[in-house]
N, C-alpha and C positions, 0 to 999 in steps of 0.2 A: 802821137808820138811823146815820147818820154825825153824830157830835158836832160841835159847833163848832171844838173844838182841833184835831180830824182836817181838817176843812176847811179851816181857817186854813193848817195845816202842808202841805195839798195845794195849796192857792193859792200858798204860799211855794215849794213846790218847783217848780211851774209856772213861776213868775215867775224862778227861779234857772235853771231849764231854758232859757228863751227868753234869758235874759242871757247864758248860756254858748254858746247857739247863735249869738247874734250876734257875740260876741266872737270864736268860732271862724270865721265867714264872714270876719269884718275880718281876722283873722290870715292865713287863706287868701288874702285878696284882696292883703294886702301882700306875702306869699311869692310870688305869681305875679307881681306887679309887679317885685319884686326880681330875680327869673330873667329875665324879659322885659328888664329892664335890663341885666342881665349879658349875656344873650343878644347883645342889639344892640350891646353893646361889643365882643363877642367879632366880630361881623360886621364893624362898622367897621375892626376890627384887621387882619381877613383880607383886607379889599377892596382894601388899598393894595398889595400884591405882585400882585394881578391886574390892577390899573390899570396899573402900571408893565409888565408882559408883555403886556398888549394893546396899550400905545403901541410896543414893541419890535416885536412882531408885525405891526402896522399899517407900521411904516417897512420892514418886510421885504417886506411885500406890495407897497407903492407902489415898492420897488426891483426886484421882480420885474416889475411892469407896465413901468417903463421898459425893463427888459431886453428884454421881449417885443417892446415897440414899436421898440427898435433892431434887435432881430433882423429883423423883419419889413421893416426900412429897407433891408435888404440885397438885397430881392428886388421892392420897390414902393418908391414916392416916399414921403417921410417924413408927409405929411399924410394919406395914404391908410391908412399902417399905423397912425398915431394914431386915426384915425377908426375902424377896424374894431375895435381892441381898446377903444376907449371904447363903441362900440354892444353889444359882446358884455359888458361889464361892467356896463353900464345895464340890459340885458335882465336878467341874472342877478341883480342888485340888486332889481329891480322884482318877480321870482319869488319872492324870499325876502320881499320886504315883503309881498306878498299872503299868502304862507303864515303869516306872523307875525300879521297881521291876523286870518285865520281862528281861528287858536289864542286869541288875546287877546279875542276875542268870547266864548268858552266859559269865559273864567278866573274870573268871579265866580260861577259857578254852584253850586260846591261851598259856598262861603261862604253862599250865598242858603239853600241846605238846612240848612246848621247853625244859621243864624238861626231859620229855622222851627222846627227841632226844640226848640231852646232856648225859644222861644215856648210852644210847645206843653207842655214840661216845666213850666214856669213858671204857666202856665194850671192844670194838675192839681195842683201843689204849692199853688196859691193856693185851689183849691176844696177840696181835703182839709183844709188847717189852717183854713178858715173855719167 
């Protein structure tokens, strides 16, 4: 049989263990938040050069399209040249949009699996600690 002092110290140890586990969880969450904040700051800083590059590339693409229309004007009426180039670009854009929508539809599946897994883990932990 255990004495009252041993039971009291056991309760104290368990209480201290729970307090330290809570503190550890809070510290881990704070660390994760800080790391996420730093990662987002780094992402924001690296987006600017990509945005500028995209603008320059877009201007170059528009100039190339204008060049194509002007080249076709040498062999046909200007409005027909512009119409042909426009139709080809619209068709290409439509196909790319459809492909992107297919990929977009499957985007959240990995997150759903992760969320379900975390929920199952939390249920197991709750059962074992009850």
